C-alpha positions as CSV (number, residue, x, y, z in Angstrom):
1,M,0.0,0.0,0.0
2,Q,2.8,2.3,0.9
3,S,4.7,1.6,-2.4
4,R,1.5,2.4,-4.4
5,S,1.2,5.8,-2.7
6,I,4.9,6.6,-3.5
7,L,4.2,5.7,-7.2
8,V,1.2,8.0,-7.4
9,V,3.2,10.9,-5.9
10,L,6.1,10.4,-8.3
11,L,3.8,10.3,-11.3
12,S,2.0,13.5,-10.2
13,A,5.3,15.3,-9.8
14,S,6.4,14.2,-13.2
15,L,3.2,15.4,-14.9
16,L,3.4,18.8,-13.1
17,A,7.0,19.3,-14.2
18,A,6.1,18.5,-17.8
19,G,3.2,21.0,-17.8
20,C,5.2,23.9,-16.2
21,S,8.5,23.6,-18.0
22,K,8.9,26.2,-20.8
23,N,11.7,24.2,-22.4
24,E,9.7,21.0,-22.6
25,P,8.7,20.4,-26.3
26,V,6.0,17.9,-25.2
27,A,4.1,20.7,-23.4
28,A,4.3,23.1,-26.4
29,T,3.1,20.7,-29.0
30,A,0.4,19.2,-26.8
31,A,-1.2,22.5,-25.9
32,P,-3.9,23.7,-28.4
33,Q,-3.0,27.3,-27.3
34,A,0.4,26.9,-28.9
35,V,-0.9,28.5,-32.1
36,A,0.1,32.1,-31.6
37,S,-0.6,35.5,-33.2
38,A,1.8,36.5,-36.0
39,Q,1.6,40.2,-34.8
40,P,4.6,41.1,-32.7
41,E,2.6,43.1,-30.2
42,Q,0.4,40.2,-29.5
43,S,2.9,37.3,-29.5
44,A,3.8,37.5,-25.8
45,A,0.1,37.6,-24.7
46,S,-0.8,34.6,-26.9
47,G,2.2,32.6,-25.8
48,G,4.1,32.9,-29.1
49,S,7.6,32.4,-27.7
50,S,10.8,31.5,-29.6
51,S,10.8,28.1,-27.8
52,Q,7.5,27.3,-29.4
53,Q,8.8,28.2,-32.9
54,A,11.9,26.1,-32.2
55,A,9.6,23.3,-31.3
56,G,8.1,23.3,-34.8
57,V,4.8,25.1,-33.9
58,Q,3.3,26.9,-36.9
59,V,2.6,30.6,-36.0
60,L,-0.6,31.8,-37.5
61,P,-2.0,35.3,-37.9
62,D,-4.6,36.6,-35.5
63,F,-7.3,36.7,-38.1
64,A,-10.0,37.9,-35.7
65,S,-8.0,40.9,-34.7
66,I,-7.2,41.8,-38.3
67,V,-10.9,41.7,-39.2
68,E,-11.8,43.8,-36.2
69,A,-9.3,46.4,-37.1
70,N,-10.4,46.7,-40.7
71,K,-14.0,45.8,-41.0
72,G,-15.2,49.3,-40.4
73,A,-13.3,50.6,-43.5
74,V,-14.8,48.0,-45.9
75,V,-17.9,49.2,-47.7
76,N,-20.7,47.7,-49.8
77,I,-21.2,49.5,-53.2
78,T,-24.5,49.4,-55.1
79,A,-24.4,50.7,-58.7
80,T,-27.8,51.4,-60.3
81,V,-28.5,51.7,-64.1
82,R,-32.0,52.8,-65.0
83,R,-33.5,51.5,-68.3
84,P,-37.0,51.8,-69.7
85,Q,-38.9,48.5,-69.8
86,Q,-40.6,47.7,-73.1
87,M,-43.4,45.3,-73.6
88,Q,-43.3,42.9,-76.5
89,L,-46.3,43.4,-78.7
90,P,-48.4,40.4,-79.8
91,F,-47.8,41.0,-83.5
92,G,-44.0,41.7,-83.3
93,G,-42.0,44.7,-82.3
94,N,-42.1,46.4,-79.0
95,S,-43.9,49.2,-77.2
96,G,-41.0,51.6,-77.0
97,G,-41.7,53.4,-80.2
98,D,-38.3,52.5,-81.7
99,S,-39.1,51.6,-85.3
100,S,-37.1,48.9,-86.9
101,G,-38.7,49.4,-90.3
102,G,-40.3,45.9,-90.3
103,D,-43.8,44.9,-91.4
104,E,-44.9,44.7,-87.8
105,D,-44.5,48.5,-87.4
106,N,-47.4,49.0,-89.8
107,N,-49.7,46.5,-88.2
108,P,-52.8,48.5,-86.9
109,L,-53.3,46.1,-84.0
110,N,-49.8,46.9,-82.7
111,E,-50.6,50.6,-83.0
112,F,-53.7,50.0,-80.9
113,F,-51.7,48.3,-78.2
114,R,-49.1,51.1,-78.2
115,R,-51.8,53.7,-77.7
116,F,-53.9,52.1,-75.0
117,Q,-51.5,49.9,-73.0
118,Q,-50.6,50.8,-69.4
119,P,-47.3,52.8,-69.3
120,M,-44.3,50.6,-68.4
121,P,-42.2,51.9,-65.5
122,N,-38.4,52.3,-65.6
123,V,-36.8,49.2,-64.2
124,P,-33.6,49.8,-62.3
125,M,-30.8,47.3,-62.8
126,Q,-28.4,47.0,-59.8
127,G,-25.0,45.6,-59.5
128,M,-23.2,45.0,-56.2
129,G,-19.5,45.2,-55.3
130,S,-17.1,46.1,-52.6
131,G,-14.7,48.9,-51.7
132,F,-12.7,50.3,-48.9
133,I,-12.0,53.7,-47.4
134,I,-8.4,54.8,-48.0
135,D,-8.8,58.3,-46.7
136,P,-10.9,59.3,-43.6
137,N,-12.3,62.2,-45.6
138,G,-14.5,60.0,-47.7
139,V,-12.2,58.6,-50.4
140,V,-13.1,55.0,-51.4
141,L,-11.2,52.7,-53.7
142,T,-13.0,50.1,-55.8
143,N,-12.9,48.5,-59.2
144,A,-13.8,50.4,-62.4
145,H,-16.1,47.6,-63.5
146,V,-18.1,48.0,-60.3
147,V,-19.2,51.6,-60.9
148,E,-18.7,52.2,-64.6
149,G,-21.9,53.4,-66.4
150,A,-23.9,53.7,-63.2
151,D,-26.6,56.4,-63.0
152,E,-26.4,56.2,-59.2
153,V,-23.8,54.9,-56.7
154,R,-24.7,54.1,-53.1
155,V,-22.0,53.4,-50.5
156,K,-23.0,51.5,-47.4
157,L,-20.8,51.4,-44.3
158,T,-20.8,48.6,-41.7
159,D,-22.5,50.9,-39.2
160,K,-25.5,50.9,-41.6
161,R,-25.0,54.5,-42.7
162,E,-25.5,55.0,-46.5
163,F,-24.1,57.8,-48.7
164,K,-24.5,58.8,-52.3
165,G,-21.2,58.2,-54.0
166,K,-19.7,60.4,-56.7
167,V,-17.3,58.7,-59.1
168,A,-14.2,60.9,-59.0
169,G,-12.3,59.0,-61.7
170,V,-12.0,55.7,-63.5
171,D,-9.0,54.0,-65.1
172,H,-9.8,51.2,-67.4
173,L,-6.3,49.9,-67.9
174,T,-5.9,49.0,-64.2
175,D,-9.6,48.6,-63.4
176,V,-9.3,51.1,-60.6
177,A,-12.0,53.6,-59.7
178,V,-12.2,56.4,-57.0
179,V,-15.5,57.1,-55.3
180,K,-16.0,60.1,-53.0
181,I,-18.7,60.4,-50.3
182,E,-19.6,63.4,-48.2
183,A,-18.2,62.3,-44.8
184,T,-15.3,62.9,-42.5
185,G,-13.6,61.1,-39.7
186,L,-14.2,57.7,-41.3
187,P,-12.2,54.6,-40.4
188,A,-9.5,54.0,-43.0
189,V,-7.3,51.0,-43.9
190,K,-3.5,50.9,-43.5
191,I,-1.5,50.5,-46.7
192,G,1.1,47.8,-47.0
193,D,4.0,47.2,-49.4
194,P,3.2,44.5,-52.0
195,A,6.9,44.4,-52.9
196,K,7.5,42.6,-49.5
197,V,4.8,40.0,-50.2
198,R,6.1,36.4,-50.6
199,V,4.4,33.5,-52.2
200,G,3.0,31.5,-49.3
201,D,2.2,34.5,-47.1
202,W,-1.2,34.5,-45.4
203,V,-3.9,36.9,-46.7
204,L,-7.5,37.8,-46.0
205,A,-10.2,39.0,-48.4
206,I,-13.1,41.1,-47.1
207,G,-16.1,41.9,-49.3
208,S,-19.7,41.3,-50.2
209,P,-19.9,38.1,-52.3
210,F,-23.4,37.6,-53.6
211,G,-24.5,40.5,-51.3
212,F,-23.3,38.9,-48.1
213,E,-21.7,42.0,-46.5
214,N,-18.4,41.9,-44.7
215,T,-17.7,38.3,-45.6
216,V,-14.2,37.2,-44.6
217,T,-12.1,34.5,-46.3
218,A,-8.5,33.5,-45.8
219,G,-5.8,32.0,-48.0
220,I,-2.3,32.4,-49.1
221,V,-0.5,34.3,-51.8
222,S,-0.3,31.8,-54.7
223,G,1.8,34.0,-57.0
224,T,3.1,37.5,-57.7
225,S,3.5,39.6,-60.8
226,R,0.9,37.7,-62.7
227,S,0.1,39.0,-66.2
228,L,-3.5,38.6,-67.4
229,P,-4.9,39.2,-70.9
230,E,-6.9,42.2,-69.7
231,G,-4.2,43.8,-67.5
232,S,-0.8,44.0,-69.1
233,Y,0.0,47.1,-67.0
234,V,-0.9,45.4,-63.7
235,P,1.4,42.9,-62.0
236,F,-1.4,41.0,-60.3
237,L,-1.2,39.2,-57.0
238,Q,-2.7,35.7,-57.1
239,T,-4.4,34.2,-54.1
240,D,-6.4,31.1,-53.3
241,A,-8.6,33.1,-50.8
242,A,-12.2,32.5,-51.8
243,V,-13.3,35.4,-54.0
244,N,-16.7,35.4,-55.7
245,P,-18.9,37.9,-57.6
246,G,-19.5,40.8,-55.2
247,N,-16.0,40.7,-53.8
248,S,-14.7,43.0,-56.6
249,G,-13.2,46.1,-55.2
250,G,-12.7,44.8,-51.7
251,P,-9.3,44.7,-49.9
252,L,-6.8,41.9,-49.8
253,L,-5.1,42.2,-46.4
254,S,-1.7,40.8,-45.3
255,A,-1.1,39.1,-42.0
256,R,0.0,42.5,-40.6
257,G,-3.5,43.8,-41.2
258,E,-2.4,46.1,-44.1
259,V,-4.0,46.3,-47.5
260,I,-1.8,44.9,-50.2
261,G,-4.3,44.7,-53.1
262,I,-7.7,45.2,-54.5
263,N,-9.6,42.0,-55.4
264,S,-10.4,42.4,-59.0
265,Q,-10.8,39.1,-61.0
266,I,-11.3,35.4,-60.7
267,Y,-10.4,32.6,-63.1
268,S,-13.4,30.4,-63.3
269,R,-15.2,28.0,-65.7
270,T,-18.4,28.2,-63.6
271,G,-18.6,31.9,-62.7
272,G,-17.8,31.1,-59.1
273,Y,-14.8,30.5,-56.9
274,M,-12.3,27.9,-58.2
275,G,-9.2,28.8,-56.2
276,L,-7.8,31.4,-58.6
277,A,-8.3,35.0,-57.7
278,F,-6.3,38.1,-58.7
279,A,-5.7,41.4,-56.9
280,I,-4.4,44.7,-58.1
281,P,-1.3,45.6,-56.0
282,I,-2.2,48.5,-53.7
283,D,0.9,50.6,-54.8
284,V,-0.4,50.5,-58.4
285,A,-3.9,51.4,-57.3
286,A,-2.7,54.2,-55.0
287,N,-0.7,55.8,-57.8
288,V,-3.8,55.7,-60.0
289,K,-5.9,57.2,-57.2
290,D,-3.5,60.1,-56.7
291,Q,-3.4,61.0,-60.4
292,L,-7.1,60.7,-60.8
293,L,-7.8,63.0,-57.9
294,A,-5.1,65.5,-58.9
295,H,-5.5,65.6,-62.7
296,G,-8.6,63.6,-63.6
297,K,-6.5,61.2,-65.7
298,V,-3.6,58.8,-65.5
299,E,-0.3,59.4,-67.2
300,R,1.8,56.4,-68.3
301,G,5.2,56.0,-69.7
302,R,6.1,54.2,-72.9
303,I,9.3,53.4,-74.8
304,G,7.9,52.2,-78.1
305,V,8.9,48.5,-78.3
306,G,7.2,45.2,-79.0
307,I,8.5,42.4,-76.8
308,Q,8.0,38.7,-76.4
309,E,8.8,36.1,-73.8
310,M,12.1,34.4,-73.7
311,N,11.9,30.6,-73.6
312,A,14.6,28.0,-73.1
313,Q,15.4,27.6,-76.8
314,L,15.7,31.3,-77.4
315,A,17.8,31.8,-74.3
316,Q,20.2,29.2,-75.5
317,S,20.5,30.8,-78.9
318,F,21.1,34.2,-77.3
319,G,23.8,32.8,-75.0
320,L,21.8,33.1,-71.7
321,E,22.1,30.5,-69.0
322,R,18.4,30.5,-68.4
323,P,15.3,32.3,-69.8
324,Q,15.2,35.9,-68.5
325,G,14.5,39.4,-69.7
326,A,12.3,40.6,-72.5
327,L,13.2,39.9,-76.1
328,V,12.7,42.9,-78.4
329,S,10.7,41.9,-81.5
330,Q,10.1,45.4,-82.9
331,V,11.1,49.0,-82.3
332,E,8.8,51.9,-83.2
333,P,10.5,54.2,-85.6
334,G,11.2,57.5,-84.0
335,G,10.2,56.3,-80.6
336,P,12.1,56.7,-77.3
337,A,13.7,53.2,-77.7
338,A,14.7,53.8,-81.3
339,K,16.3,57.1,-80.4
340,A,18.3,55.4,-77.7
341,G,19.6,52.8,-80.2
342,L,17.6,49.8,-79.2
343,K,17.2,47.2,-81.9
344,P,15.1,44.1,-82.7
345,G,16.9,41.1,-81.2
346,D,18.1,42.9,-78.2
347,V,17.3,41.3,-74.8
348,I,16.3,43.8,-72.1
349,L,17.7,42.4,-68.9
350,S,16.8,45.2,-66.5
351,Y,14.9,48.5,-66.4
352,N,16.2,51.2,-64.1
353,G,18.3,48.7,-62.3
354,K,15.5,46.2,-61.7
355,P,16.2,42.8,-63.2
356,L,13.5,41.3,-65.4
357,Q,12.7,37.7,-64.8
358,G,10.1,37.7,-67.6
359,S,8.8,40.0,-70.3
360,N,5.6,40.6,-68.5
361,E,7.4,42.6,-65.8
362,L,8.5,45.3,-68.3
363,P,5.2,47.0,-69.2
364,P,4.1,47.8,-65.6
365,L,7.6,49.2,-64.9
366,V,7.5,51.4,-68.0
367,A,3.9,52.5,-67.4
368,S,4.6,53.6,-63.9
369,T,7.5,55.8,-65.0
370,K,6.5,59.5,-65.4
371,P,6.7,60.7,-69.0
372,G,9.7,62.9,-69.7
373,T,12.0,61.2,-67.1
374,K,15.2,59.4,-67.8
375,A,15.5,55.6,-67.7
376,T,18.3,53.1,-68.2
377,L,18.1,49.7,-69.9
378,E,20.6,46.9,-69.5
379,V,20.5,45.0,-72.8
380,L,22.2,41.9,-74.2
381,R,23.3,42.4,-77.8
382,N,25.5,39.9,-79.7
383,G,26.4,38.2,-76.4
384,K,27.6,41.4,-74.8
385,R,25.9,43.5,-72.1
386,E,25.3,47.2,-72.8
387,T,23.6,50.1,-71.0
388,L,21.3,52.4,-72.9
389,A,19.8,55.6,-71.6
390,L,16.5,57.0,-72.9
391,T,13.8,59.6,-72.2
392,V,10.4,57.9,-71.5
393,G,7.6,59.0,-73.7
394,E,3.9,59.2,-72.8
395,L,1.4,56.5,-73.6
396,K,-1.4,58.2,-75.5
397,P,-4.9,56.7,-75.6
398,E,-5.4,55.0,-79.0
399,P,-8.0,56.7,-81.3
400,V,-11.5,55.3,-80.6
401,A,-13.6,54.5,-83.6
402,K,-17.4,54.6,-83.1
403,A,-18.9,51.4,-84.4
404,E,-22.4,52.8,-85.1
405,P,-24.3,55.8,-86.5
406,Q,-24.7,58.9,-84.4
407,Q,-28.3,58.3,-83.3
408,G,-28.9,56.3,-80.1
409,E,-27.9,56.6,-76.5
410,G,-24.4,56.7,-75.1
411,G,-22.5,56.1,-78.4
412,G,-25.1,54.9,-80.9
413,K,-27.2,52.0,-81.7
414,L,-25.1,49.3,-79.9
415,G,-23.5,51.7,-77.5
416,L,-20.0,50.5,-78.3
417,A,-16.7,52.4,-78.8
418,V,-14.0,50.1,-80.2
419,R,-10.6,50.1,-81.7
420,P,-8.6,47.7,-83.9
421,L,-6.1,45.3,-82.3
422,S,-2.5,46.4,-82.5
423,P,0.0,44.0,-84.2
424,E,1.4,43.1,-80.8
425,E,-2.1,42.3,-79.3
426,R,-3.0,40.3,-82.4
427,K,0.2,38.3,-82.0
428,Q,-0.5,37.7,-78.3
429,L,-3.9,36.4,-79.3
430,G,-2.4,33.9,-81.8
431,G,-3.5,35.9,-84.8
432,M,-7.2,36.2,-83.7
433,Q,-9.2,38.8,-85.5
434,G,-11.6,41.2,-83.8
435,V,-12.1,44.7,-82.4
436,L,-11.3,45.7,-78.8
437,V,-14.0,47.4,-76.7
438,Q,-12.9,50.7,-75.2
439,Q,-16.2,51.8,-73.8
440,A,-19.6,50.3,-73.4
441,S,-22.8,52.3,-72.8
442,G,-26.5,52.0,-73.4
443,P,-27.6,48.6,-74.8
444,A,-24.1,47.1,-74.7
445,A,-23.5,48.1,-71.1
446,R,-26.9,46.7,-70.1
447,A,-26.0,43.4,-71.8
448,G,-22.8,43.1,-69.8
449,I,-20.2,44.1,-72.4
450,R,-17.1,45.4,-70.7
451,P,-14.1,47.5,-71.8
452,G,-11.4,45.0,-72.7
453,D,-13.8,42.5,-74.3
454,L,-12.8,41.3,-77.8
455,I,-15.7,41.2,-80.3
456,T,-15.1,38.6,-82.9
457,M,-18.5,38.0,-84.5
458,V,-22.0,39.6,-84.8
459,N,-25.0,37.6,-85.8
460,G,-22.7,34.9,-87.2
461,A,-20.7,37.3,-89.4
462,P,-17.0,37.6,-88.5
463,V,-15.8,41.0,-87.3
464,K,-12.3,41.8,-88.4
465,S,-12.4,45.6,-88.4
466,V,-14.3,48.6,-87.1
467,D,-16.0,48.8,-90.5
468,D,-17.3,45.3,-90.1
469,L,-18.8,46.1,-86.8
470,R,-20.3,49.4,-88.1
471,R,-22.0,47.6,-91.0
472,A,-23.3,44.9,-88.6
473,A,-24.7,47.6,-86.3
474,E,-26.4,49.4,-89.1
475,K,-28.3,46.2,-90.0
476,A,-29.1,45.2,-86.4
477,K,-32.6,45.1,-85.1
478,G,-34.2,43.3,-82.3
479,T,-31.6,41.2,-80.5
480,V,-28.1,41.0,-81.8
481,A,-25.9,38.0,-80.9
482,V,-22.3,39.3,-80.2
483,L,-19.5,36.7,-79.7
484,V,-17.1,38.1,-77.1
485,K,-13.7,36.7,-76.0
486,R,-13.1,37.6,-72.4
487,G,-9.9,36.2,-70.9
488,E,-9.7,32.6,-71.8
489,A,-13.4,32.2,-72.4
490,S,-15.7,33.0,-75.3
491,L,-19.4,33.7,-74.9
492,F,-22.3,35.0,-76.9
493,V,-23.8,38.1,-75.4
494,P,-27.3,39.1,-76.6
495,I,-27.7,42.9,-77.1
496,E,-31.3,44.3,-77.4
497,V,-31.3,47.2,-79.8
498,G,-35.1,47.6,-80.3
């Protein structure tokens, strides 16, 4: 009996020592509380000691604290477009009075219905997105595609206050928009540095997917400096945090609770989350915001070259150990690069001292350079490295051709402003023909056509030029089937032209 008591006492003492010892790895790994905050100021309180990390414990961000600190600065944005509703008449045509010239317009029974039918009210169409307050004095950042073409913009805060928003500026090339509301003393986000973001870092997305306000999802950074077909001037951040329709314009937050990007696009075959989401780096968005507020437009640099990716076979032929840099395929005569002596076949290895791992890194760097400033290029020519100096030019908006007659709302019968593809764009698309949408209004905007869409066919007829689209628009009546290429997908979009 006495020996059993001694055994119990010894066992109790052993367990007590294991539970109290700070240097005992068993205690650290066994305790559920060993997962600590990644924020330095909270690490001591949550037990995030160096001994825990040495013991192999994964230190996670304090997601709840990050959300609590930022949720007040995330807003819900409702964009409303008002359109007249037209009733289809029993003998063809519609009640809106837009004559298409068909036989149904002369039908006396249709005229009877037009005169004596009840008036149809305007039906507002609403789209929802997200945004966040970047300045306490009522400056909100969101995506351009969230607010573009809206007749009314409403901004709702988490405290249930609502404000009428004024679109202060829109930049299509980056998909960034600035909205202002009449308010002061608002909670604002902290801005982080996307350049310090590493693949594998934790991130949070806050937004209103499908209208569910202040929804929080977490994931990691899956990639950096991603180049997408619709955003050659944006080095996107890629994440696997769940992003769905309605998240557009919301913030992507780092584990430090700082905004590092604006959630902008998803890659999906279903229209919903598939693990591939892309965010605009916040430094790019902030630069756009500053220029829009100061000048109402965004200035971008250009050097006048066409480039292509360097693959393993080309790298070997140019004497490179591995694929890197941007291979110059064409030089614009009289452009900044031509004046500096750049030639086709040169490989640009760095821009202003920043090495280029791939050709997709060059356009954002050039675009972010203020026109008129000096820049240096390190190039490989005939196996030798050279440094060239040039003066950066200004990227001018390409002339926009109207693809319709002058009558009609917001740009004509279809409501489209388009331009031809440049040789470089056509090459990137594998020789595909079509016209690029610069602006969509009226019928096209209501149907969901966006800037950046490539129109390749109208009512079964191929569209290879602006004239092709203009002729198709002149013949159009009723519903027009427009084949659009958007990213990797192609889809038919029906446009009602009356």
